[in-house]
C-alpha positions in Angstrom: -1.6 -1.8 26.3 0.3 -1.8 23.0 -1.2 -0.3 19.9 1.4 -1.7 17.5 2.5 -5.1 16.3 5.6 -5.8 14.2 5.3 -9.0 12.1 8.8 -9.6 10.8 10.0 -12.4 8.5 13.5 -13.3 9.4 14.5 -13.7 5.7 14.5 -9.9 5.6 17.9 -9.4 7.1 18.5 -6.8 9.7 18.3 -5.9 13.4 15.3 -4.3 15.1 16.4 -1.1 16.9 17.4 -1.5 20.5 14.5 0.7 21.5 12.1 -1.9 20.2 13.7 -4.9 22.0 14.2 -2.9 25.2 10.4 -2.3 25.2 9.5 -5.9 24.2 6.6 -6.1 26.7 5.0 -2.9 25.3 5.6 -3.5 21.6 4.4 -6.7 20.2 7.0 -8.3 17.9 6.1 -11.5 16.1 8.6 -13.3 13.9 8.1 -15.8 11.0 10.4 -17.7 8.8 10.2 -20.0 5.9 9.3 -22.8 8.3 6.8 -20.9 10.4 3.1 -21.4 9.5 1.2 -18.2 9.2 -1.4 -19.6 11.6 1.2 -19.2 14.4 1.3 -15.4 13.7 -2.5 -15.3 13.4 -2.8 -17.0 16.8 -0.5 -14.5 18.4 -2.3 -11.5 16.9 -5.7 -12.9 18.0 -4.3 -13.5 21.5 -3.2 -9.8 21.6 -6.6 -8.7 20.4 -8.4 -10.7 23.1 -6.1 -9.1 25.7 -6.0 -5.5 24.5 -8.8 -5.0 21.9 -8.4 -3.8 18.4 -4.9 -2.4 17.7 -3.9 0.6 15.7 -1.3 -0.8 13.3 0.3 -4.0 12.2 3.7 -3.4 10.5 4.7 -6.2 8.1 8.4 -6.4 7.4 9.3 -8.9 4.7 10.6 -9.4 1.2 8.2 -8.9 -1.7 8.4 -11.1 -4.7 9.8 -8.4 -6.9 12.4 -7.7 -9.6 10.9 -9.5 -12.5 7.7 -10.1 -14.3 7.2 -13.7 -15.5 4.2 -12.7 -17.6 6.1 -9.9 -19.4 9.4 -11.7 -19.4 11.4 -8.7 -18.1 13.5 -7.9 -15.1 13.2 -4.5 -13.4 11.5 -2.6 -10.6 8.4 -4.7 -10.8 6.6 -7.0 -8.4 3.1 -7.6 -7.2 3.4 -11.4 -7.0 3.2 -11.6 -3.2 5.0 -11.4 0.1 7.7 -13.7 1.5 6.0 -14.1 4.9 5.8 -17.3 6.8 5.8 -20.8 5.3 2.8 -20.2 3.0 3.9 -16.7 1.9 1.1 -14.3 0.9 -0.2 -15.0 -2.6 -3.3 -14.3 -4.6 -4.6 -17.8 -4.1 -4.1 -17.9 -0.3 -4.7 -14.3 0.8 -8.1 -15.4 2.2 -6.1 -17.0 5.1 -5.9 -13.5 6.6 -9.6 -13.7 7.5 -8.3 -15.4 10.6 -7.3 -11.9 12.0 -10.3 -10.0 10.6 -11.2 -7.0 12.7 -8.1 -7.2 15.0 -6.2 -4.1 13.6 -7.1 -0.8 12.0 -4.1 -0.5 9.7 -1.6 -2.7 8.0 1.6 -1.1 6.8 3.5 -3.3 4.4 7.3 -2.7 4.2 8.0 -5.0 1.3 9.3 -4.5 -2.3 6.8 -3.6 -4.9 3.9 -5.1 -2.9 1.3 -2.9 -4.7 2.9 -3.0 -8.1 0.7 -3.7 -11.1 2.4 -3.3 -14.5 0.2 -2.5 -17.5 -1.3 -5.8 -18.7 -0.9 -7.5 -15.3 -4.3 -6.5 -14.1 -6.2 -9.5 -12.7 -3.2 -11.8 -13.0 -1.0 -13.3 -10.3 1.3 -10.3 -10.8 -1.4 -7.8 -9.8 -0.1 -6.3 -6.5 -2.9 -3.7 -6.2 -5.4 -6.5 -6.4 -3.5 -8.5 -3.8 -3.2 -5.6 -1.3 -6.8 -4.8 -1.9 -7.8 -8.4 -1.1 -5.6 -8.2 2.1 -7.6 -5.2 3.2 -10.9 -6.8 2.5 -10.0 -10.1 4.2 -8.6 -8.4 7.4 -11.1 -5.5 7.5 -8.1 -3.2 7.8 -6.8 -0.3 5.8 -3.6 -1.5 4.0 -0.7 0.7 2.9 1.9 -0.5 0.5 4.1 1.0 -2.3 4.6 0.0 -5.9 8.4 0.0 -6.1 11.3 -1.8 -4.7 12.0 -0.4 -1.1 15.4 0.3 0.4 16.1 0.1 4.1 19.0 0.3 6.6 19.4 -3.2 7.9 21.1 -2.0 11.1 17.8 -0.5 12.4 15.0 -1.3 9.8 14.8 2.4 8.9 13.0 2.5 5.6 13.4 6.2 5.1 11.3 7.7 2.4 9.0 5.5 0.4 10.3 4.6 -3.0 7.6 4.8 -5.8 4.0 5.5 -4.9 2.4 4.3 -1.7 -1.2 3.4 -1.9 -4.1 3.2 0.6 -6.3 0.1 0.2 -9.7 0.4 1.9 -11.4 -2.6 3.4 -14.5 -1.6 1.4 -12.8 -2.7 -1.8 -12.8 0.7 -3.5 -10.0 1.5 -5.9 -6.7 2.3 -4.1 -5.9 5.9 -3.4 -2.3 7.3 -3.8 -1.0 8.7 -0.5 2.2 10.4 0.6 2.6 8.1 3.6 0.6 5.9 6.0 -0.9 7.4 9.2 2.0 6.0 11.2 5.4 4.8 10.2 7.7 2.3 11.9 10.2 5.1 12.6 7.5 7.1 14.4 7.0 4.1 16.7 10.7 3.8 17.2 10.9 7.4 18.3 8.2 6.8 20.9 10.1 3.8 22.4 13.5 5.5 22.2 
């Protein structure tokens, strides 16, 4: 039984470590692209849940819509507009689609730029990343972890190293996010298990 799922959008360039692909049957890797409906990923996650039960962590590897604030009219280390994941992407007005996998995983770790960024004045707008990640936690009934700054990674092995900015923990109960130093498990921790 596998406890981990990697949900990777192919628009995030890079190569999964050989350790991951060598253990393909024990580590569940699901890919999306700009033409893949999210329902395909949800179907795969639900199939795994029916086969193995609730899983420990879903790692999301994708681009975040980051680098500018349309509302503030500035460019910079800002984001919060959503995730470039699947055909629909993940936005404030469609995050409820994630109810399709409600209760299948305990944790969701989002490796995407500025996913939980909320600049002053962007609260309750479509650039409120904390609201979006909190909604993702509520709709999936999982604890979500995401950072508020642009993330850097090594494309040759998807090593994200240290978190840039502040990672937050979003509870499925909807309480205010809590700053954390890191999620309970990192992608590199899983890589070392399968190495």
